N, C-alpha and C positions, 0 to 999 in steps of 0.2 A: 635870613631875616625871619624873626619870629612874628607870627601874626598876633599882635596884641589885642586885636578886636574881639577875639573869641571869648576870652575871659571877661572883658569889659561888658560885652552885650549879654553874656550869660548872667553876670551879676545884675545888670539892669533888668533883665527879664525876671529874675528871682524877686527883686524888689516890687516889680509891677504885679507879679502873681500874688504876693502877700497883700498888697493894697486892694487888688480885685477880689480877694477872698473875705474881706471884712466889710460890713455895712458902714456907710459913712461917706462923707464928701471927698476924702483923700483919693478915692479911686479916679477922680478927675485928672490926677497927675499922670495917669497911664494913657497909652495910646489906643485902648480899645474903644474909646468914645469918638475917635476921629477916623475910623475906617472899619473894615470888615474883620481884620485879624487882631490878635492880641499877643500877650507875652507867651502863651502856651505854644504858639506856632514857632516863635523864635527859639524857645527852649528845645523843642523836638528837632528842629532843623539843625541847631548847633550841636545837639547830641550826636546826630549822624555825621556831621562834618568833622567834629573832633575825634570821633571813633575811627574815621578813615585816616586821619593824621597819625593816630597812635598805632593802628594795626594794619594800615593799608599795605605797607611794604611787605609785611609778613604774609598777608592774604594773597599778594601778587606773586609770591615765591622769591622775592628779592632778599628776604630774611627768612628765619625759621617759621614756617607756616604753622606747625604744631604749637609752637610757643605762642604765636599770636592768637590762635583759637583758644588755647588754654587760658590766656590772659583775659579774653573776652568772657569766657565761661566763669572765671573767678569773679570778674566784675559783676556779672549777672547775679551770682550767688550772694555777693556782698550787698547788692541792692535788695535782693529778696529778704535777707535777714533784717536789713534796715526797715523794710516795709512792715514786717511782722512786729518789730519793736515800735514802730510809729503807730500802728493800729492799736497796740496795747496801751501806749501812752495817751492816745486820743480817748480810749475807753475810760481810763482813769480820770481824765479831765472832765468828761461829760457826766460820769457817775458822781464825781464830787460836786459839780455844778447842780445836778438834779437834786442832790441831798441838801446843799446849802440853800437853794432857792425853793425847795419843796415842790419841784416841778419836774415830774418824770418825762414831760414832753421834750425836755432838752436832749435826751438820748435819741428821740425820734428825729429831732431837728438835724442831727448829724448822722442819721441812718444807722445808729448803733444800738437801738433798742433790742433787736433780735439777738445780737451778740451777747448783750448783758443778760437776757432772759433764757437763752439757749446756748450756753458757752461751748458745750461739746460739739454740737452740729455747727454752730457759728464759727468756731475757730478752724474746724475742718474746711469750711467754705473759704475762710480767709486764706488758709494755707494753699488752697487750690486756685486762688485768685478769682473766685466766682462770688465773692462778697466784698464789695468795696464801699467803705463809708464815704460820706460827703467829704470832699477835699482830699480824698485818698485815692484818686484815680490816675494821676499823672505818673507816679512812680511805677505801678504795675505795667503801664504801657511801655515805659522805658525798659523794664525787666524783660518783657517779651521781645522787644526789638534787639537788645544786646544779645539775648539768647539766640535770636535768629542769626546774628552775625557769627556767633560761635559755631553754628552749624553750616551756614551758607556763605560766610564771608569770602572765602577764596573764589567761589563761583561768581559772586556778585562783583568782586574787584576785577576779575579777569574777563568778565563778559558784561560790560557796562550797558550797552545798548539793549540786549535782550532783558537784562535786569530791569531797566527803566520801563520797557514796554510791558513786561509782565506785572510790575508793580502798579503801573497805570491801569491795567485791566482789572486787577484786584480792587484798586480804589474805586473804579467805576462800578464794578459788580457789588461791592459792599454798600456803596451809596444808593444804588437802585433797589437792592433787596432789603436793606436795613438789617441784615443779619449781623449780630454781635454777641459776644459772650455774656452770660448772665452776670449780674452785679449784686443781686439781692434776692433773698427768698421771696420777697414781695412780688417778684416777676419782672422788674425792670433790668435793662442791660447796661453794659459799660457806656458811660456818657461819651467818652472818647472812643469811638469805634476803631479798634486797632486795624481792621481791614482797610480802613480809609486813611488813618493817620500814618500808617507805615509808608505811604507814598512820600510824604514830606520828609520823613526820616531817611528814606532811600535816596531822595534827591540830594539831601545834605551829604549823605555818605558818598555818593557818586562824584559830587563836586569836590569833596575833600580828598577822595581817592585820586582825582585828576591832579589836584594841587600837589599831593605828596609824591606823585610820579614825575613832577617837574614839567607838566604840559601846560600851555597857556589856556586861559579860560575865555569864553566868548565875551566880546566887548564891542558893541556896535551902536551908532547913534539911533538906529531904528528901535533897538531894544530899550534905550533910555527914553525915547519918545513914547513908546507904548507903556512903559512903566509909569511915567509921569501922568499920562492920561488916566490910567487905572487908579492911581492913588488919589488924584483929584476927584474922579467920579465917586469913589468910596467916601471921600471926605464930605462931599455934598449930599450923598445919599443918606448918610447917617445923621444929618442935621445936628451937628454938635452944638450949634448956637442955642438950641432948645434947652440944653442942660444948664445954661446960664440964664434962663428966663427970657431969652431974646427971640422974637418972631415965632412964638409957639405954633402958629398956624401956617407958617411959611415952609414950603417944601419945594425943592427944585425938581425932584423926581417922584413919580407915583410910587408909594411903597409897595404896591401890589405888582409892580412891573420891574422891580429890581432884579438883577442877576442873582440866582440862588447863592446864599453865603452863610448857610447854617454851620454851626460849630461842631456838632456831634459827628457828622459824617464828612467834615472838611469839604464843604461844597465848593464848586468851581470858583465862585466869586471870592470866597475867603482865601483859597489857595493862590489865585492870581494876585490878590491884593498883597499877601505876605511876600510872595516872590518879587513883586514889583517894588515894594518898599525895601526889601533886602537888597535888591539890585541898585537902587538909588543910593541908599546909605553906604553900601560897600564901595560904590564907585566914587563917592565924594570923600570917603575917609580911607586913607592909605593904611596898610597893615602896621606901619610904624609911626602913625600920626602922633605929633608931640603931646597932645593933651591926654592921650592914653597912658602915658607914663608920668603925667603930672599928678598933683596931690589929689584932685577930685577923681581923675580917671583911675588911680590906684585903689580908691575905696571900692569901686564897683568891681575892679579886677580881682581884688582879694576875695570878695564874695563869690565871684565866678570860679576861682580856683578851688574853692571848698564848697562846691554846689550842693553836695548831699547833706552835710550838717546844716547849711543855711536853709535849704529847702525844707528839711524836717523841722527845724526850728520855726520857720515861717508858718508851716501848717499848724503846729501846736499853738503858736501865738495867735493865729487866725481863729482857732477854736476858742481860746480863752477870751480874746477880744470880742468875738461874736456873742459869747454867753454874757459878758458884762454889758455890752451895748443893748442886747435884746432884753435883759432882765433888770436893768437899772436905768433910772432916768439919766439921760445924757444931753448935752447941748452940742450944737454944731462945732463950737470951739473945742470942746472936750474930744469929740470924735476926730477932729483934725490932729489934736495932740496925740491921741492914741495911735493914729496911723503913722505919724512922723516918728514918734518914740519907738514904734515897732521896727522901723528901718534902722534906728540906732542900735537896737538889740540885735538885729541880724548882722550888722556890721561888727558888733562885739563878738558874736559867735564866730564869725570868720576870722577875727583877729586871734581868738583863742586857738583855733586850728592852725593858723598861720605860724604861730610860735611853737605849737606842739609838735609839728612834724610836716612831712611833705603833703602835697595836695591829695585830695581823696579820689581823684579821677586819673585816668591815663594822661600822661603829659603829652601835649601836642608837640610833635617834632618840628624843628625849624623849617620855615618856608624855603624851598629850594632856590628861589630867585624872587626879586621884587616884581612879581607878575601882577596883572590887573587884579583889582579887588574881587572878593567873592561874588560871582554872579548867581543867578537864580534859575538858570535854564540849563538842563542837562543836554549834552550833545553826544 
């Protein structure tokens, strides 16, 4: 049985990432306002999970290990080339915007001013992944993680518990020290600290590796109870009603006493919220749920199957929409229309790739059995 949820939720995450990247009210449609985590967490987790479905058997030695490692390396190189092209396209867009609106600050808004003014040094930094423009930081993180699998995948797949423990220690160390690769000549670092975010990718990989080997996954009422409590706590803590102008002074919890849930270092509250949310959703939705194959479900699944072109298109569209919204007068209705029309454009991009050829990512192999839904705790 094929797990139809992977493509569906990847497509849903891509839509949410786009809406969260543009200014305007359409971001209220995403779940980042109703808890500690958002679409980025789902995207990284599913990247690890689907990588294990694609290459786990090879990494475990059940298939050709060298072939699996080579496939992961080729995928990383493909993503790397896409990243360079994406940065180039972003530079063209902001340069055109700066010229049209006679506003050089547009380049700085997207952190591309240095690249435009110092192309030789700037492109060298881009090539070394030590210069990341705004909105251009998720793909480099993915490149690093897939490259890690090309080197360490067999060790990780055959030693899940030591891998989990070591990954957790690196996550904790990265969060405590704040050490991260440089992201700009101005001195700031990667927004998504890879030392911390690798933990979520590894959790996804280990769970996917367990599924691909045919082993059952943890499923217990106490896990569900804890997950529900965590999700409700985050919902109340983020006071979503204030976004709709309701109870602006009302808070259930003291904001200074909340569990740490920062995004840059994937703090504990954010990690637990995503894992809890994923556990609940995956427990309630079976891998072959009927709506996933329905008309609406297929629209998100198609985008999930072609995640790279849809993601790249979403980034470029986010840059364009942001420039238009920031530089021209817009109304609330216009911004809603821009957000929703952007989703239609992403769907159109996915349809073009759907008819042009196979999916741009490794295909997830069939589920070995109708096991419990994807959990979120490694064992």
